[in-house]
One Martini backbone bead per residue (centre of mass of N, CA, C, O) as a GRO file, in nm:
protein
  424
    1MET     BB    1  13.275  11.565  -2.779
    2GLY     BB    2  13.004  11.672  -2.625
    3ALA     BB    3  12.891  11.569  -2.317
    4THR     BB    4  12.597  11.693  -2.308
    5ILE     BB    5  12.510  11.491  -2.572
    6MET     BB    6  12.629  11.203  -2.531
    7LYS     BB    7  12.471  11.049  -2.309
    8PRO     BB    8  12.184  11.015  -2.430
    9ARG     BB    9  12.277  10.847  -2.669
   10ASN     BB   10  12.401  10.606  -2.522
   11LEU     BB   11  12.154  10.519  -2.363
   12ALA     BB   12  11.962  10.482  -2.600
   13ARG     BB   13  12.136  10.271  -2.760
   14ALA     BB   14  12.156  10.054  -2.550
   15LEU     BB   15  11.851   9.993  -2.548
   16LEU     BB   16  11.827   9.930  -2.844
   17LEU     BB   17  12.010   9.680  -2.850
   18GLY     BB   18  11.853   9.515  -2.643
   19ALA     BB   19  11.583   9.509  -2.797
   20LEU     BB   20  11.693   9.381  -3.060
   21ALA     BB   21  11.804   9.118  -2.936
   22ALA     BB   22  11.495   9.036  -2.845
   23ALA     BB   23  11.406   9.036  -3.123
   24PRO     BB   24  11.308   8.947  -3.414
   25ALA     BB   25  11.435   8.777  -3.690
   26ALA     BB   26  11.966  10.786  -4.664
   27CYS     BB   27  12.129  11.542  -5.539
   28ALA     BB   28  11.966  11.709  -5.751
   29HIS     BB   29  11.814  11.919  -5.517
   30GLY     BB   30  11.999  12.077  -5.334
   31ALA     BB   31  12.029  12.255  -5.055
   32SER     BB   32  12.109  12.534  -4.925
   33ALA     BB   33  12.358  12.669  -4.691
   34PRO     BB   34  12.568  12.720  -4.485
   35ALA     BB   35  12.880  12.741  -4.505
   36PHE     BB   36  13.067  12.416  -4.607
   37VAL     BB   37  13.400  12.407  -4.666
   38PRO     BB   38  13.636  12.199  -4.732
   39SER     BB   39  14.000  12.171  -4.680
   40ASP     BB   40  14.015  11.868  -4.733
   41SER     BB   41  14.092  11.661  -4.998
   42ARG     BB   42  13.984  11.390  -4.890
   43VAL     BB   43  13.683  11.455  -4.906
   44ALA     BB   44  13.645  11.496  -5.215
   45ASN     BB   45  13.782  11.179  -5.254
   46ALA     BB   46  13.640  10.960  -5.065
   47HIS     BB   47  13.381  10.913  -5.280
   48ALA     BB   48  13.335  10.679  -5.536
   49ARG     BB   49  13.056  10.691  -5.692
   50SER     BB   50  12.841  10.509  -5.841
   51ASN     BB   51  12.683  10.467  -6.161
   52ARG     BB   52  12.350  10.502  -6.069
   53ALA     BB   53  12.049  10.485  -5.993
   54ARG     BB   54  11.825  10.594  -5.788
   55PRO     BB   55  11.722  10.384  -5.518
   56PHE     BB   56  11.532  10.575  -5.378
   57PRO     BB   57  11.269  10.719  -5.284
   58ASP     BB   58  11.095  10.988  -5.371
   59THR     BB   59  11.103  11.339  -5.201
   60THR     BB   60  11.020  11.612  -5.336
   61SER     BB   61  10.735  11.586  -5.204
   62ASN     BB   62  10.677  11.664  -4.909
   63VAL     BB   63  10.653  11.402  -4.672
   64HIS     BB   64  10.910  11.165  -4.558
   65LEU     BB   65  10.955  10.826  -4.434
   66GLU     BB   66  11.176  10.657  -4.191
   67MET     BB   67  11.144  10.387  -4.032
   68VAL     BB   68  11.231  10.260  -3.700
   69PHE     BB   69  11.172   9.986  -3.709
   70ASN     BB   70  10.929   9.669  -3.676
   71TYR     BB   71  10.911   9.458  -3.419
   72LEU     BB   72  10.611   9.587  -3.313
   73GLN     BB   73  10.460   9.546  -3.577
   74LYS     BB   74  10.156   9.396  -3.659
   75ASN     BB   75  10.072   9.584  -3.916
   76LEU     BB   76  10.237   9.604  -4.207
   77ASN     BB   77  10.029   9.742  -4.402
   78ALA     BB   78  10.043  10.027  -4.257
   79GLU     BB   79  10.306  10.122  -4.410
   80SER     BB   80  10.167  10.157  -4.662
   81GLY     BB   81  10.185  10.487  -4.785
   82VAL     BB   82  10.359  10.614  -4.528
   83VAL     BB   83  10.629  10.472  -4.581
   84ASP     BB   84  10.935  10.424  -4.758
   85MET     BB   85  11.110  10.312  -4.510
   86VAL     BB   86  11.313  10.062  -4.326
   87TRP     BB   87  11.512  10.068  -4.048
   88GLY     BB   88  11.572   9.767  -3.960
   89SER     BB   89  11.415   9.528  -4.060
   90SER     BB   90  11.237   9.214  -3.997
   91TYR     BB   91  11.183   9.233  -4.318
   92ALA     BB   92  11.252   9.186  -4.650
   93ALA     BB   93  10.929   9.177  -4.809
   94LYS     BB   94  10.769   9.351  -4.585
   95PRO     BB   95  10.587   9.489  -4.744
   96ALA     BB   96  10.516   9.531  -5.045
   97ALA     BB   97  10.769   9.742  -5.184
   98MET     BB   98  10.945   9.783  -4.953
   99TYR     BB   99  11.221   9.957  -4.816
  100ASN     BB  100  11.446   9.729  -4.685
  101THR     BB  101  11.667   9.700  -4.403
  102ALA     BB  102  11.953   9.562  -4.254
  103TYR     BB  103  12.092   9.499  -3.954
  104ILE     BB  104  12.426   9.641  -3.841
  105PRO     BB  105  12.678   9.625  -3.635
  106TYR     BB  106  13.013   9.718  -3.656
  107SER     BB  107  13.148   9.595  -3.342
  108VAL     BB  108  12.921   9.373  -3.276
  109ASP     BB  109  12.740   9.099  -3.137
  110ASN     BB  110  12.374   9.084  -3.210
  111TYR     BB  111  12.322   8.738  -3.288
  112GLY     BB  112  12.416   8.514  -3.026
  113HIS     BB  113  12.714   8.534  -2.962
  114PRO     BB  114  12.887   8.504  -2.699
  115VAL     BB  115  13.171   8.570  -2.535
  116SER     BB  116  13.242   8.271  -2.482
  117TRP     BB  117  13.264   8.193  -2.781
  118TYR     BB  118  13.508   8.377  -2.844
  119LYS     BB  119  13.704   8.265  -2.634
  120LYS     BB  120  13.703   7.980  -2.778
  121ASN     BB  121  13.719   8.060  -3.106
  122HIS     BB  122  13.801   8.405  -3.092
  123PRO     BB  123  14.009   8.562  -2.891
  124ASP     BB  124  14.144   8.769  -3.111
  125TRP     BB  125  13.862   8.949  -3.146
  126LEU     BB  126  13.877   9.079  -2.875
  127GLU     BB  127  13.823   9.378  -2.703
  128TYR     BB  128  14.033   9.589  -2.502
  129LYS     BB  129  14.155   9.751  -2.261
  130CYS     BB  130  14.453   9.884  -2.121
  131ASP     BB  131  14.444   9.665  -1.878
  132ARG     BB  132  14.400   9.372  -2.022
  133THR     BB  133  14.099   9.280  -1.889
  134SER     BB  134  13.887   9.466  -2.003
  135ILE     BB  135  13.621   9.466  -2.181
  136ALA     BB  136  13.498   9.677  -2.453
  137PHE     BB  137  13.211   9.757  -2.384
  138GLN     BB  138  12.908   9.860  -2.510
  139PHE     BB  139  12.702  10.029  -2.301
  140GLY     BB  140  12.748   9.785  -2.091
  141ALA     BB  141  12.708   9.528  -2.286
  142THR     BB  142  12.792   9.202  -2.189
  143ASN     BB  143  12.635   9.045  -2.441
  144LEU     BB  144  12.835   9.212  -2.634
  145ALA     BB  145  13.076   9.151  -2.858
  146PRO     BB  146  13.380   9.306  -2.913
  147PHE     BB  147  13.554   9.394  -3.192
  148ASP     BB  148  13.813   9.363  -3.428
  149PHE     BB  149  13.746   9.565  -3.701
  150THR     BB  150  14.040   9.544  -3.849
  151ASN     BB  151  13.994   9.253  -3.913
  152PRO     BB  152  13.948   9.077  -4.198
  153ALA     BB  153  13.805   8.831  -4.067
  154VAL     BB  154  13.580   8.992  -3.933
  155GLN     BB  155  13.463   9.122  -4.185
  156ALA     BB  156  13.398   8.856  -4.329
  157PHE     BB  157  13.205   8.757  -4.110
  158GLN     BB  158  12.999   8.984  -4.130
  159TRP     BB  159  12.927   8.953  -4.429
  160ALA     BB  160  12.854   8.642  -4.429
  161ASN     BB  161  12.621   8.687  -4.191
  162TRP     BB  162  12.493   9.018  -4.231
  163VAL     BB  163  12.480   9.063  -4.557
  164ASP     BB  164  12.453   8.846  -4.779
  165PRO     BB  165  12.191   8.697  -4.680
  166GLN     BB  166  12.009   8.952  -4.682
  167LEU     BB  167  12.033   9.019  -4.982
  168ALA     BB  168  11.934   8.737  -5.077
  169GLU     BB  169  11.648   8.763  -4.930
  170GLY     BB  170  11.567   9.098  -5.016
  171TYR     BB  171  11.720   9.316  -4.922
  172ARG     BB  172  11.817   9.648  -5.022
  173GLY     BB  173  11.990   9.677  -4.752
  174ILE     BB  174  12.197   9.830  -4.507
  175ALA     BB  175  12.213   9.904  -4.142
  176VAL     BB  176  12.439  10.097  -3.968
  177ASP     BB  177  12.548  10.093  -3.637
  178THR     BB  178  12.731  10.277  -3.390
  179MET     BB  179  12.885  10.507  -3.514
  180SER     BB  180  13.224  10.640  -3.439
  181LEU     BB  181  13.510  10.871  -3.399
  182THR     BB  182  13.504  10.785  -3.106
  183ASN     BB  183  13.654  10.616  -2.822
  184ASP     BB  184  13.417  10.545  -2.602
  185TRP     BB  185  13.523  10.232  -2.505
  186LYS     BB  186  13.840  10.210  -2.483
  187GLN     BB  187  13.997  10.092  -2.701
  188CYS     BB  188  14.328   9.906  -2.739
  189GLY     BB  189  14.314   9.575  -2.775
  190HIS     BB  190  14.462   9.243  -2.821
  191PHE     BB  191  14.485   8.898  -2.841
  192THR     BB  192  14.629   8.632  -2.916
  193THR     BB  193  14.603   8.292  -2.923
  194GLY     BB  194  14.881   8.297  -2.736
  195GLY     BB  195  14.857   8.578  -2.544
  196THR     BB  196  14.945   8.826  -2.701
  197TRP     BB  197  14.980   9.158  -2.698
  198VAL     BB  198  14.790   9.401  -2.908
  199PRO     BB  199  14.837   9.710  -2.992
  200GLN     BB  200  14.620   9.993  -3.124
  201PHE     BB  201  14.520  10.195  -2.901
  202SER     BB  202  14.503  10.444  -2.647
  203GLY     BB  203  14.193  10.475  -2.510
  204ARG     BB  204  14.114  10.735  -2.622
  205GLU     BB  205  13.882  10.922  -2.772
  206ASN     BB  206  14.116  11.087  -2.908
  207ASP     BB  207  14.193  10.894  -3.208
  208ALA     BB  208  14.339  10.867  -3.511
  209THR     BB  209  14.357  10.558  -3.543
  210PHE     BB  210  14.062  10.499  -3.494
  211ARG     BB  211  13.945  10.670  -3.722
  212SER     BB  212  14.087  10.523  -3.953
  213ALA     BB  213  13.964  10.245  -3.896
  214MET     BB  214  13.670  10.324  -3.931
  215LEU     BB  215  13.689  10.428  -4.226
  216SER     BB  216  13.785  10.158  -4.340
  217TRP     BB  217  13.546   9.986  -4.268
  218GLU     BB  218  13.339  10.144  -4.428
  219ALA     BB  219  13.471  10.122  -4.710
  220ASN     BB  220  13.477   9.812  -4.722
  221THR     BB  221  13.170   9.766  -4.685
  222TYR     BB  222  13.072   9.932  -4.918
  223ALA     BB  223  13.220   9.769  -5.137
  224HIS     BB  224  13.087   9.498  -5.075
  225VAL     BB  225  12.791   9.565  -5.121
  226HIS     BB  226  12.838   9.651  -5.430
  227ALA     BB  227  12.959   9.376  -5.515
  228GLN     BB  228  12.703   9.206  -5.458
  229SER     BB  229  12.518   9.472  -5.551
  230PRO     BB  230  12.434   9.737  -5.751
  231ALA     BB  231  12.149   9.792  -5.582
  232ALA     BB  232  12.271   9.812  -5.325
  233THR     BB  233  12.276   9.949  -4.987
  234MET     BB  234  12.403  10.202  -4.751
  235GLN     BB  235  12.354  10.273  -4.406
  236VAL     BB  236  12.434  10.532  -4.158
  237ASN     BB  237  12.470  10.580  -3.811
  238TYR     BB  238  12.530  10.934  -3.789
  239SER     BB  239  12.666  11.213  -3.603
  240TYR     BB  240  12.793  11.494  -3.575
  241GLU     BB  241  13.123  11.562  -3.444
  242PHE     BB  242  13.254  11.838  -3.274
  243GLY     BB  243  13.548  11.695  -3.181
  244VAL     BB  244  13.587  11.658  -3.489
  245SER     BB  245  13.691  11.679  -3.781
  246ARG     BB  246  13.551  11.777  -4.068
  247ALA     BB  247  13.683  11.575  -4.259
  248ASP     BB  248  13.602  11.314  -4.109
  249ASN     BB  249  13.304  11.358  -4.103
  250LEU     BB  250  13.261  11.380  -4.417
  251GLN     BB  251  13.374  11.110  -4.492
  252LEU     BB  252  13.168  10.936  -4.343
  253MET     BB  253  12.902  11.083  -4.464
  254THR     BB  254  13.002  10.985  -4.782
  255THR     BB  255  13.050  10.659  -4.716
  256THR     BB  256  12.746  10.647  -4.832
  257ASP     BB  257  12.411  10.655  -4.931
  258LEU     BB  258  12.303  10.700  -4.625
  259LEU     BB  259  12.237  10.933  -4.366
  260PHE     BB  260  12.167  10.851  -4.032
  261ASP     BB  261  12.041  11.102  -3.811
  262GLU     BB  262  11.961  11.058  -3.487
  263ARG     BB  263  11.970  11.349  -3.373
  264GLY     BB  264  11.950  11.586  -3.547
  265PHE     BB  265  11.757  11.865  -3.392
  266THR     BB  266  11.719  11.695  -3.077
  267ASN     BB  267  11.943  11.547  -2.908
  268TRP     BB  268  11.827  11.252  -2.847
  269GLY     BB  269  11.609  11.355  -2.627
  270SER     BB  270  11.699  11.568  -2.465
  271ARG     BB  271  11.629  11.840  -2.273
  272GLN     BB  272  11.797  11.967  -2.508
  273ASN     BB  273  11.579  11.956  -2.791
  274VAL     BB  274  11.786  12.161  -2.931
  275ALA     BB  275  11.983  12.317  -3.128
  276SER     BB  276  12.219  12.514  -3.140
  277PRO     BB  277  12.309  12.757  -3.344
  278SER     BB  278  12.588  12.631  -3.417
  279GLU     BB  279  12.490  12.345  -3.459
  280TRP     BB  280  12.284  12.403  -3.676
  281ARG     BB  281  12.485  12.507  -3.891
  282THR     BB  282  12.652  12.249  -3.906
  283ILE     BB  283  12.432  12.047  -3.980
  284ALA     BB  284  12.321  12.191  -4.231
  285GLY     BB  285  12.594  12.191  -4.380
  286ALA     BB  286  12.636  11.884  -4.387
  287ILE     BB  287  12.388  11.814  -4.549
  288ALA     BB  288  12.462  11.980  -4.798
  289TYR     BB  289  12.718  11.822  -4.858
  290VAL     BB  290  12.602  11.543  -4.896
  291GLU     BB  291  12.408  11.626  -5.127
  292SER     BB  292  12.634  11.740  -5.320
  293LYS     BB  293  12.752  11.421  -5.333
  294GLY     BB  294  12.476  11.232  -5.360
  295GLY     BB  295  12.348  11.208  -5.091
  296CYS     BB  296  12.152  11.081  -4.839
  297TYR     BB  297  11.884  11.158  -4.586
  298THR     BB  298  11.816  11.139  -4.221
  299THR     BB  299  11.602  11.316  -3.990
  300ASN     BB  300  11.598  11.248  -3.685
  301ALA     BB  301  11.354  11.238  -3.395
  302GLU     BB  302  11.387  11.302  -3.046
  303GLU     BB  303  11.168  11.329  -2.772
  304PRO     BB  304  11.100  11.410  -2.462
  305GLY     BB  305  10.926  11.147  -2.387
  306PRO     BB  306  10.649  11.048  -2.501
  307THR     BB  307  10.514  11.025  -2.807
  308SER     BB  308  10.224  11.133  -2.718
  309GLY     BB  309  10.375  11.417  -2.602
  310ILE     BB  310  10.422  11.553  -2.861
  311THR     BB  311  10.419  11.864  -2.966
  312PRO     BB  312  10.337  12.089  -3.202
  313GLN     BB  313  10.599  12.254  -3.171
  314GLU     BB  314  10.793  12.016  -3.204
  315ARG     BB  315  10.692  11.931  -3.483
  316GLN     BB  316  10.759  12.195  -3.629
  317TRP     BB  317  11.061  12.190  -3.588
  318VAL     BB  318  11.120  11.924  -3.734
  319ILE     BB  319  10.971  11.971  -4.012
  320ALA     BB  320  11.094  12.242  -4.092
  321ASN     BB  321  11.383  12.140  -4.107
  322TYR     BB  322  11.335  11.926  -4.317
  323LEU     BB  323  11.234  12.121  -4.542
  324LEU     BB  324  11.496  12.285  -4.570
  325VAL     BB  325  11.695  12.014  -4.649
  326LYS     BB  326  11.550  11.882  -4.867
  327ASN     BB  327  11.518  11.646  -5.130
  328ASP     BB  328  11.500  11.347  -5.331
  329CYS     BB  329  11.648  11.189  -5.050
  330THR     BB  330  11.466  11.277  -4.782
  331TYR     BB  331  11.416  11.198  -4.437
  332MET     BB  332  11.192  11.110  -4.158
  333TYR     BB  333  11.155  11.093  -3.790
  334MET     BB  334  10.931  11.052  -3.489
  335THR     BB  335  10.998  11.028  -3.134
  336GLY     BB  336  11.023  10.911  -2.819
  337TYR     BB  337  11.214  10.973  -2.497
  338ASN     BB  338  11.211  10.860  -2.147
  339GLY     BB  339  11.524  10.760  -2.059
  340LYS     BB  340  11.482  10.428  -2.132
  341ALA     BB  341  11.305  10.446  -2.403
  342GLN     BB  342  11.234  10.402  -2.725
  343GLY     BB  343  10.994  10.460  -3.004
  344TYR     BB  344  11.061  10.212  -3.151
  345GLY     BB  345  10.908   9.953  -3.384
  346VAL     BB  346  10.665  10.153  -3.449
  347LEU     BB  347  10.416  10.313  -3.591
  348VAL     BB  348  10.440  10.674  -3.639
  349THR     BB  349  10.200  10.942  -3.644
  350PHE     BB  350  10.116  11.267  -3.787
  351PRO     BB  351   9.928  11.513  -3.922
  352GLU     BB  352  10.174  11.674  -4.058
  353TYR     BB  353  10.247  11.454  -4.277
  354ALA     BB  354   9.994  11.562  -4.469
  355ILE     BB  355  10.125  11.798  -4.579
  356ALA     BB  356  10.062  12.000  -4.881
  357ILE     BB  357  10.346  12.171  -4.983
  358GLY     BB  358  10.519  12.031  -5.184
  359SER     BB  359  10.769  12.180  -5.368
  360ALA     BB  360  11.054  12.325  -5.411
  361THR     BB  361  11.158  12.656  -5.549
  362GLY     BB  362  11.416  12.645  -5.360
  363PRO     BB  363  11.632  12.735  -5.148
  364MET     BB  364  11.740  12.814  -4.862
  365LYS     BB  365  11.713  13.125  -4.663
  366ALA     BB  366  11.861  13.399  -4.523
  367ALA     BB  367  11.627  13.596  -4.318
  368GLN     BB  368  11.535  13.797  -4.062
  369GLY     BB  369  11.686  13.580  -3.858
  370ALA     BB  370  11.621  13.345  -4.057
  371TYR     BB  371  11.492  13.045  -4.216
  372ALA     BB  372  11.380  12.988  -4.559
  373ARG     BB  373  11.125  12.806  -4.764
  374ALA     BB  374  10.986  12.759  -5.071
  375PHE     BB  375  10.673  12.640  -5.187
  376THR     BB  376  10.411  12.566  -5.389
  377ASN     BB  377  10.221  12.553  -5.092
  378GLY     BB  378  10.450  12.722  -4.917
  379LEU     BB  379  10.621  12.758  -4.586
  380ALA     BB  380  10.946  12.741  -4.428
  381ILE     BB  381  11.042  12.818  -4.083
  382VAL     BB  382  11.354  12.902  -3.901
  383ASN     BB  383  11.460  12.958  -3.553
  384PRO     BB  384  11.787  12.899  -3.412
  385SER     BB  385  11.778  13.106  -3.207
  386ARG     BB  386  11.769  13.281  -2.875
  387ALA     BB  387  11.567  13.470  -3.035
  388SER     BB  388  11.330  13.653  -3.142
  389VAL     BB  389  11.143  13.682  -3.456
  390ARG     BB  390  11.053  13.892  -3.734
  391TYR     BB  391  10.849  13.779  -4.014
  392THR     BB  392  10.804  13.865  -4.341
  393LEU     BB  393  10.584  13.786  -4.569
  394PRO     BB  394  10.494  13.708  -4.849
  395SER     BB  395  10.289  13.744  -5.078
  396GLY     BB  396   9.983  13.664  -4.951
  397THR     BB  397   9.819  13.379  -4.820
  398TYR     BB  398   9.848  13.243  -4.482
  399LYS     BB  399   9.845  12.923  -4.315
  400THR     BB  400   9.816  12.716  -4.085
  401VAL     BB  401   9.767  12.384  -4.017
  402GLY     BB  402   9.496  12.489  -3.854
  403GLY     BB  403   9.385  12.760  -4.038
  404GLN     BB  404   9.536  13.013  -3.962
  405VAL     BB  405   9.576  13.334  -4.031
  406GLU     BB  406   9.870  13.499  -4.160
  407GLY     BB  407   9.978  13.828  -4.120
  408PRO     BB  408  10.237  13.989  -4.268
  409ALA     BB  409  10.353  13.870  -3.991
  410VAL     BB  410  10.582  13.674  -3.785
  411THR     BB  411  10.651  13.511  -3.473
  412LEU     BB  412  10.955  13.363  -3.356
  413GLY     BB  413  11.076  13.184  -3.137
  414PRO     BB  414  11.304  13.024  -2.988
  415SER     BB  415  11.363  12.746  -3.140
  416THR     BB  416  11.166  12.754  -3.408
  417GLY     BB  417  10.892  12.640  -3.612
  418LEU     BB  418  10.720  12.702  -3.940
  419ILE     BB  419  10.415  12.614  -4.110
  420LEU     BB  420  10.291  12.727  -4.427
  421LEU     BB  421   9.995  12.781  -4.613
  422LYS     BB  422   9.830  12.849  -4.880
  423GLY     BB  423   9.575  13.057  -4.938
  424ARG     BB  424   9.213  13.164  -5.045
   0.00000   0.00000   0.00000
């Protein structure tokens, strides 16, 4: 994975975990995209999806939101009719009819048992670095015990404590956080209860054994969720990792009901808050692949700075990209990231969410140096390149979301998006 975009994500998620620990206790009409054909047969057969009705709210028309946490939201009723789902909700069935999912980190205890408890009760569950002394803490969070997630007893403990009770309480599914195919925290092994060292991984980021173990955990947890309830779902927070094979990326991205892409097209709110042209093509292609396999998707967006400072141009980039890739179960959300704290936990809305652009009349298409997609009441255009492009509009009258008439052509600057509505 490229280090230039790895660090902002790690910092952001470390703060996210800390905030959550202190808080009360993602198709039928897939869009086409740049070619993204897997060569590994494992990918095509990775996910035997159960035959059941689509569980998520329909997103065919207009803009649909999956709110990220709501532990700071004072008026839960404000969510109704505004967001379709809440990722990691603090409430199983509030507000009424909301699609709420319960939070679960895949390899740490974020629910109250300190490291000292594991040293006393399950010392063989704690993961260490290769020096056999340092615990492999994630994000430097020494209050969160890192598990040997390969251990069937650990998996059973996670399910019994963080999955089954939540589904029984009324949550519609679970939301799995912090998944990665790179061994970012240098996990290496653990000790038996008798003190014997058990080596597992190399401790290096690029570790095929670690990736295999991660994919196994995901598949086992997915199977358990659906065994508990045919209607229950699993969402996974994971963003395509460019330093990992395409096959492994796509296997992880399709062994879930919804892929929650925290990076989206904004690089986790880093100062380089747009994907590079090559990254953009890879991400768009991965989304198309997930959707072609029946998966659902959330394109999250974090912009650098406070949420209140997100500019109209930044909003157009995020929403135009969302419109290009959306199908009947694709969601988005957008908040700020000031370098210390994420804007999660409270409902955030923007005027552009109310754009009545309608439903797509076809897939997105590459043309005139940009990518565009027609809707029943408008057009979404994205220029992911590093140069400006001049785009000639289809026949008819088009207006910006602010009401300005555009045409017969528009100029899109580098890495910009534009949403146009049909005029009269």
